[in-house]
MOPAC internal coordinates of N, CA, C and O (Angstrom, degrees):
PM7 1SCF
backbone

  N    0.0000 0     0.00 0     0.00 0    0    0    0
  C    1.4568 1     0.00 0     0.00 0    1    0    0
  C    1.5354 1   108.76 1     0.00 0    2    1    0
  O    1.2310 1   120.81 1   -46.23 1    3    2    1
  N    1.3223 1   116.07 1   133.77 1    3    2    1
  C    1.4598 1   121.79 1   180.00 1    5    3    2
  C    1.5231 1   110.92 1   -69.93 1    6    5    3
  O    1.2310 1   121.23 1   -37.14 1    7    6    5
  N    1.2967 1   115.26 1   142.86 1    7    6    5
  C    1.4574 1   121.69 1   177.29 1    9    7    6
  C    1.5392 1   108.98 1   -70.09 1   10    9    7
  O    1.2310 1   119.92 1   -42.28 1   11   10    9
  N    1.3120 1   117.76 1   137.72 1   11   10    9
  C    1.4594 1   121.83 1   176.27 1   13   11   10
  C    1.5231 1   108.71 1   -79.47 1   14   13   11
  O    1.2310 1   121.09 1   -43.74 1   15   14   13
  N    1.3210 1   115.52 1   136.26 1   15   14   13
  C    1.4699 1   121.07 1  -179.03 1   17   15   14
  C    1.5232 1   109.02 1  -123.43 1   18   17   15
  O    1.2310 1   120.62 1   -51.01 1   19   18   17
  N    1.3381 1   116.41 1   128.99 1   19   18   17
  C    1.4623 1   123.72 1   174.52 1   21   19   18
  C    1.5202 1   107.68 1  -109.31 1   22   21   19
  O    1.2310 1   120.38 1   -53.54 1   23   22   21
  N    1.3207 1   116.88 1   126.46 1   23   22   21
  C    1.4600 1   120.99 1   177.25 1   25   23   22
  C    1.5215 1   108.38 1  -115.79 1   26   25   23
  O    1.2310 1   120.61 1   -56.57 1   27   26   25
  N    1.3341 1   116.44 1   123.43 1   27   26   25
  C    1.4623 1   121.91 1   176.39 1   29   27   26
  C    1.5352 1   106.32 1   -87.48 1   30   29   27
  O    1.2310 1   120.55 1   -70.30 1   31   30   29
  N    1.3161 1   116.55 1   109.70 1   31   30   29
  C    1.4588 1   121.92 1  -177.75 1   33   31   30
  C    1.5243 1   110.84 1   -83.00 1   34   33   31
  O    1.2310 1   120.47 1   -37.78 1   35   34   33
  N    1.3323 1   116.70 1   142.22 1   35   34   33
  C    1.4486 1   120.53 1   172.37 1   37   35   34
  C    1.5281 1   109.81 1   -58.42 1   38   37   35
  O    1.2310 1   120.85 1   -44.28 1   39   38   37
  N    1.3218 1   115.98 1   135.72 1   39   38   37
  C    1.4722 1   121.96 1   174.28 1   41   39   38
  C    1.5309 1   112.76 1    51.36 1   42   41   39
  O    1.2310 1   119.88 1  -144.92 1   43   42   41
  N    1.3102 1   117.84 1    35.08 1   43   42   41
  C    1.4614 1   117.97 1  -178.33 1   45   43   42
  C    1.5036 1   115.11 1  -168.40 1   46   45   43
  O    1.2310 1   122.09 1    35.13 1   47   46   45
  N    1.2970 1   113.60 1  -144.87 1   47   46   45
  C    1.4668 1   124.25 1  -167.08 1   49   47   46
  C    1.5300 1   113.27 1   -79.85 1   50   49   47
  O    1.2310 1   122.33 1    -3.81 1   51   50   49
  N    1.3355 1   113.15 1   176.19 1   51   50   49
  C    1.4606 1   123.08 1   167.34 1   53   51   50
  C    1.5236 1   105.97 1  -101.51 1   54   53   51
  O    1.2310 1   119.77 1   -60.39 1   55   54   53
  N    1.3169 1   118.05 1   119.61 1   55   54   53
  C    1.4614 1   121.51 1   177.10 1   57   55   54
  C    1.5137 1   107.98 1   -91.49 1   58   57   55
  O    1.2310 1   120.69 1   -52.24 1   59   58   57
  N    1.3378 1   116.29 1   127.76 1   59   58   57
  C    1.4632 1   123.15 1   179.49 1   61   59   58
  C    1.5190 1   107.35 1  -114.54 1   62   61   59
  O    1.2310 1   120.83 1   -51.50 1   63   62   61
  N    1.3299 1   116.01 1   128.50 1   63   62   61
  C    1.4571 1   118.93 1   179.18 1   65   63   62
  C    1.5254 1   110.04 1  -142.78 1   66   65   63
  O    1.2310 1   121.32 1   -30.07 1   67   66   65
  N    1.3307 1   115.08 1   149.93 1   67   66   65
  C    1.4527 1   120.91 1  -179.74 1   69   67   66
  C    1.5085 1   110.96 1   119.15 1   70   69   67
  O    1.2310 1   120.92 1    32.71 1   71   70   69
  N    1.3163 1   115.86 1  -147.29 1   71   70   69
  C    1.4571 1   122.14 1  -179.92 1   73   71   70
  C    1.5295 1   107.88 1  -101.47 1   74   73   71
  O    1.2310 1   120.11 1   -72.05 1   75   74   73
  N    1.3187 1   117.39 1   107.95 1   75   74   73
  C    1.4630 1   121.50 1  -176.19 1   77   75   74
  C    1.5191 1   109.81 1  -152.47 1   78   77   75
  O    1.2310 1   120.78 1   -15.29 1   79   78   77
  N    1.3146 1   116.11 1   164.71 1   79   78   77
  C    1.4585 1   121.40 1   167.70 1   81   79   78
  C    1.5116 1   107.04 1  -134.93 1   82   81   79
  O    1.2310 1   120.61 1   -28.49 1   83   82   81
  N    1.3160 1   116.44 1   151.51 1   83   82   81
  C    1.4418 1   123.25 1   179.20 1   85   83   82
  C    1.5189 1   107.29 1  -117.99 1   86   85   83
  O    1.2310 1   120.86 1   -50.66 1   87   86   85
  N    1.3268 1   115.96 1   129.34 1   87   86   85
  C    1.4611 1   121.14 1  -179.78 1   89   87   86
  C    1.5184 1   109.76 1  -125.05 1   90   89   87
  O    1.2310 1   120.86 1   -23.86 1   91   90   89
  N    1.3431 1   115.96 1   156.14 1   91   90   89
  C    1.4651 1   120.49 1   175.48 1   93   91   90
  C    1.5230 1   109.12 1   -85.59 1   94   93   91
  O    1.2310 1   120.50 1     2.17 1   95   94   93
  N    1.3330 1   116.65 1  -177.83 1   95   94   93
  C    1.4757 1   120.02 1  -174.82 1   97   95   94
  C    1.5207 1   113.16 1   -63.10 1   98   97   95
  O    1.2310 1   119.94 1   159.58 1   99   98   97
  N    1.3336 1   117.73 1   -20.42 1   99   98   97
  C    1.4663 1   121.29 1   178.80 1  101   99   98
  C    1.5270 1   111.96 1   -93.06 1  102  101   99
  O    1.2310 1   120.49 1   179.49 1  103  102  101
  N    1.3360 1   116.67 1    -0.51 1  103  102  101
  C    1.4605 1   120.56 1  -179.99 1  105  103  102
  C    1.5170 1   114.34 1    90.40 1  106  105  103
  O    1.2310 1   119.87 1  -175.19 1  107  106  105
  N    1.3335 1   117.86 1     4.81 1  107  106  105
  C    1.4583 1   121.67 1   178.25 1  109  107  106
  C    1.5306 1   109.02 1   -74.43 1  110  109  107
  O    1.2310 1   120.83 1   -44.38 1  111  110  109
  N    1.3256 1   116.02 1   135.62 1  111  110  109
  C    1.4572 1   122.05 1  -175.35 1  113  111  110
  C    1.5275 1   110.99 1   -83.36 1  114  113  111
  O    1.2310 1   120.92 1   -46.16 1  115  114  113
  N    1.3306 1   115.86 1   133.84 1  115  114  113
  C    1.4599 1   121.36 1   168.48 1  117  115  114
  C    1.5284 1   106.06 1   -79.18 1  118  117  115
  O    1.2310 1   120.14 1   -58.12 1  119  118  117
  N    1.3232 1   117.34 1   121.88 1  119  118  117
  C    1.4624 1   121.09 1   178.43 1  121  119  118
  C    1.5194 1   107.54 1   -83.32 1  122  121  119
  O    1.2310 1   120.50 1   -59.48 1  123  122  121
  N    1.3119 1   116.65 1   120.52 1  123  122  121
  C    1.4603 1   123.07 1  -169.02 1  125  123  122
  C    1.5241 1   113.80 1   -97.55 1  126  125  123
  O    1.2310 1   120.18 1  -170.35 1  127  126  125
  N    1.3092 1   117.26 1     9.65 1  127  126  125
  C    1.4587 1   120.60 1   176.15 1  129  127  126
  C    1.5167 1   114.25 1    58.92 1  130  129  127
  O    1.2310 1   120.01 1  -145.18 1  131  130  129
  N    1.3344 1   117.59 1    34.82 1  131  130  129
  C    1.4512 1   122.01 1   177.79 1  133  131  130
  C    1.5187 1   114.98 1    82.70 1  134  133  131
  O    1.2310 1   119.89 1  -177.54 1  135  134  133
  N    1.3375 1   117.82 1     2.46 1  135  134  133
  C    1.4609 1   120.57 1  -179.92 1  137  135  134
  C    1.5141 1   111.43 1   -69.04 1  138  137  135
  O    1.2310 1   120.93 1   -40.41 1  139  138  137
  N    1.3333 1   115.83 1   139.59 1  139  138  137
  C    1.4510 1   122.31 1   174.21 1  141  139  138
  C    1.5153 1   111.00 1  -108.67 1  142  141  139
  O    1.2310 1   120.51 1   177.37 1  143  142  141
  N    1.3342 1   116.63 1    -2.63 1  143  142  141
  C    1.4752 1   123.25 1   175.73 1  145  143  142
  C    1.5198 1   107.77 1  -137.11 1  146  145  143
  O    1.2310 1   120.19 1   -51.94 1  147  146  145
  N    1.3237 1   117.23 1   128.06 1  147  146  145
  C    1.4670 1   122.67 1   172.82 1  149  147  146
  C    1.5150 1   108.43 1  -136.60 1  150  149  147
  O    1.2310 1   120.95 1   -19.02 1  151  150  149
  N    1.3183 1   115.79 1   160.98 1  151  150  149
  C    1.4630 1   121.58 1   174.85 1  153  151  150
  C    1.5056 1   108.84 1  -116.78 1  154  153  151
  O    1.2310 1   120.63 1   -48.93 1  155  154  153
  N    1.3267 1   116.40 1   131.07 1  155  154  153
  C    1.4553 1   122.86 1  -179.42 1  157  155  154
  C    1.5227 1   110.22 1  -103.36 1  158  157  155
  O    1.2310 1   120.77 1   -39.19 1  159  158  157
  N    1.3250 1   116.13 1   140.81 1  159  158  157
  C    1.4562 1   123.36 1  -178.25 1  161  159  158
  C    1.5329 1   110.45 1   -69.64 1  162  161  159
  O    1.2310 1   120.82 1   -44.60 1  163  162  161
  N    1.3373 1   116.03 1   135.40 1  163  162  161
  C    1.4669 1   122.07 1   172.70 1  165  163  162
  C    1.5104 1   111.60 1  -114.81 1  166  165  163
  O    1.2310 1   119.74 1   163.22 1  167  166  165
  N    1.3403 1   118.09 1   -16.78 1  167  166  165
  C    1.4639 1   120.60 1  -171.94 1  169  167  166
  C    1.5346 1   113.00 1   -91.46 1  170  169  167
  O    1.2310 1   120.18 1   160.21 1  171  170  169
  N    1.3329 1   117.26 1   -19.79 1  171  170  169
  C    1.4675 1   120.92 1  -178.03 1  173  171  170
  C    1.5112 1   114.44 1    84.99 1  174  173  171
  O    1.2310 1   119.32 1  -178.22 1  175  174  173
  N    1.3236 1   118.90 1     1.78 1  175  174  173
  C    1.4618 1   121.40 1  -177.19 1  177  175  174
  C    1.5246 1   114.36 1   -94.53 1  178  177  175
  O    1.2310 1   119.71 1   167.40 1  179  178  177
  N    1.3239 1   118.17 1   -12.60 1  179  178  177
  C    1.4600 1   121.32 1  -176.17 1  181  179  178
  C    1.5306 1   111.29 1   -63.93 1  182  181  179
  O    1.2310 1   120.80 1   -39.70 1  183  182  181
  N    1.3164 1   116.07 1   140.30 1  183  182  181
  C    1.4648 1   120.92 1   173.46 1  185  183  182
  C    1.5226 1   110.41 1   -87.37 1  186  185  183
  O    1.2310 1   120.47 1   179.90 1  187  186  185
  N    1.3260 1   116.70 1    -0.10 1  187  186  185
  C    1.4543 1   123.27 1  -177.06 1  189  187  186
  C    1.5246 1   110.57 1  -120.80 1  190  189  187
  O    1.2310 1   120.04 1  -148.79 1  191  190  189
  N    1.3528 1   117.52 1    31.21 1  191  190  189
  C    1.4676 1   121.52 1  -177.60 1  193  191  190
  C    1.5295 1   110.67 1   -56.66 1  194  193  191
  O    1.2310 1   119.42 1   -39.27 1  195  194  193
  N    1.2977 1   118.71 1   140.73 1  195  194  193
  C    1.4455 1   128.54 1    13.00 1  197  195  194
  C    1.5291 1   113.69 1   -86.16 1  198  197  195
  O    1.2310 1   120.33 1  -174.43 1  199  198  197
  N    1.3339 1   116.98 1     5.57 1  199  198  197
  C    1.4620 1   120.68 1  -176.05 1  201  199  198
  C    1.5202 1   110.61 1   -91.40 1  202  201  199
  O    1.2310 1   120.94 1   -29.58 1  203  202  201
  N    1.3208 1   115.81 1   150.42 1  203  202  201
  C    1.4609 1   122.58 1  -179.50 1  205  203  202
  C    1.5243 1   109.89 1   -79.53 1  206  205  203
  O    1.2310 1   120.77 1   -43.83 1  207  206  205
  N    1.3375 1   116.13 1   136.17 1  207  206  205
  C    1.4715 1   120.60 1   173.98 1  209  207  206
  C    1.5276 1   111.91 1  -118.14 1  210  209  207
  O    1.2310 1   120.43 1  -171.04 1  211  210  209
  N    1.3357 1   116.78 1     8.96 1  211  210  209
  C    1.4585 1   121.65 1   178.37 1  213  211  210
  C    1.5196 1   114.74 1    87.05 1  214  213  211
  O    1.2310 1   120.04 1  -176.72 1  215  214  213
  N    1.3322 1   117.52 1     3.28 1  215  214  213
  C    1.4753 1   121.19 1  -178.57 1  217  215  214
  C    1.5236 1   112.85 1   -62.67 1  218  217  215
  O    1.2310 1   119.50 1   162.71 1  219  218  217
  N    1.3172 1   118.56 1   -17.29 1  219  218  217
  C    1.4665 1   122.18 1  -178.33 1  221  219  218
  C    1.5194 1   113.05 1   -70.63 1  222  221  219
  O    1.2310 1   119.74 1   160.43 1  223  222  221
  N    1.2930 1   118.10 1   -19.57 1  223  222  221
  C    1.4697 1   120.97 1  -172.96 1  225  223  222
  C    1.5254 1   111.04 1   -55.37 1  226  225  223
  O    1.2310 1   121.10 1   -60.83 1  227  226  225
  N    1.3300 1   115.50 1   119.17 1  227  226  225
  C    1.4547 1   122.62 1  -179.60 1  229  227  226
  C    1.5242 1   114.28 1    81.66 1  230  229  227
  O    1.2310 1   120.06 1  -178.64 1  231  230  229
  N    1.3539 1   117.48 1     1.36 1  231  230  229
  C    1.4629 1   120.79 1  -176.33 1  233  231  230
  C    1.5323 1   113.52 1  -126.74 1  234  233  231
  O    1.2310 1   120.14 1  -175.80 1  235  234  233
  N    1.3013 1   117.35 1     4.20 1  235  234  233
  C    1.4576 1   120.12 1  -172.93 1  237  235  234
  C    1.5133 1   108.37 1  -148.76 1  238  237  235
  O    1.2310 1   120.27 1   -56.42 1  239  238  237
  N    1.3234 1   117.10 1   123.58 1  239  238  237
  C    1.4539 1   120.52 1  -179.84 1  241  239  238
  C    1.5220 1   110.39 1  -123.94 1  242  241  239
  O    1.2310 1   121.12 1   -51.61 1  243  242  241
  N    1.3112 1   115.46 1   128.39 1  243  242  241
  C    1.4534 1   121.16 1   176.15 1  245  243  242
  C    1.5159 1   107.93 1  -159.04 1  246  245  243
  O    1.2310 1   120.24 1   -56.10 1  247  246  245
  N    1.3187 1   117.15 1   123.90 1  247  246  245
  C    1.4538 1   121.78 1   176.28 1  249  247  246
  C    1.5197 1   107.23 1   -88.85 1  250  249  247
  O    1.2310 1   120.40 1   -73.55 1  251  250  249
  N    1.3235 1   116.85 1   106.45 1  251  250  249
  C    1.4597 1   122.36 1  -175.62 1  253  251  250
  C    1.5181 1   109.98 1   -79.93 1  254  253  251
  O    1.2310 1   120.91 1   -85.59 1  255  254  253
  N    1.3351 1   115.86 1    94.41 1  255  254  253
  C    1.4525 1   122.93 1   177.70 1  257  255  254
  C    1.5217 1   108.22 1  -123.94 1  258  257  255
  O    1.2310 1   120.71 1   -54.92 1  259  258  257
  N    1.3182 1   116.25 1   125.08 1  259  258  257
  C    1.4700 1   121.06 1  -176.62 1  261  259  258
  C    1.5290 1   111.19 1   -64.89 1  262  261  259
  O    1.2310 1   121.26 1   -32.03 1  263  262  261
  N    1.3258 1   115.19 1   147.97 1  263  262  261
  C    1.4679 1   122.36 1   175.90 1  265  263  262
  C    1.5230 1   108.12 1  -150.61 1  266  265  263
  O    1.2310 1   120.52 1   -15.58 1  267  266  265
  N    1.3173 1   116.61 1   164.42 1  267  266  265
  C    1.4584 1   121.73 1   179.13 1  269  267  266
  C    1.5285 1   110.00 1   -91.30 1  270  269  267
  O    1.2310 1   120.66 1   -47.62 1  271  270  269
  N    1.3232 1   116.34 1   132.38 1  271  270  269
  C    1.4555 1   120.88 1   172.50 1  273  271  270
  C    1.5176 1   109.41 1   -75.84 1  274  273  271
  O    1.2310 1   120.25 1   -29.53 1  275  274  273
  N    1.3229 1   117.13 1   150.47 1  275  274  273
  C    1.4698 1   118.56 1   175.52 1  277  275  274
  C    1.5429 1   108.97 1   -69.70 1  278  277  275
  O    1.2310 1   120.19 1   -19.14 1  279  278  277
  N    1.3337 1   117.23 1   160.86 1  279  278  277
  C    1.4712 1   120.03 1   178.03 1  281  279  278
  C    1.5201 1   110.78 1   -57.81 1  282  281  279
  O    1.2310 1   121.22 1   -32.48 1  283  282  281
  N    1.3298 1   115.27 1   147.52 1  283  282  281
  C    1.4650 1   120.44 1   177.00 1  285  283  282
  C    1.5114 1   110.34 1   -68.26 1  286  285  283
  O    1.2310 1   121.05 1   -35.17 1  287  286  285
  N    1.3168 1   115.59 1   144.83 1  287  286  285
  C    1.4692 1   120.90 1   171.81 1  289  287  286
  C    1.5005 1   107.88 1   -86.72 1  290  289  287
  O    1.2310 1   120.89 1   -59.17 1  291  290  289
  N    1.3073 1   115.90 1   120.83 1  291  290  289
  C    1.4705 1   119.70 1  -177.30 1  293  291  290
  C    1.4950 1   110.88 1  -105.41 1  294  293  291
  O    1.2310 1   120.10 1   180.00 1  295  294  293

């Protein structure tokens, strides 16, 4: 099974690729029409949420640079 990869795009969406499924809060599956790559909205402006429709262009700024999270408090 292929590893799932999430890419945080600058000024835009989260790209999801690989073997994955997306479900709503009730566990219902979004049928992706055979797609192995989708983009998820991060800006909240998409009319096709949870999927990106490009509405963020010119309205959302984020420099996607990886960093380490601090250890979890247990």
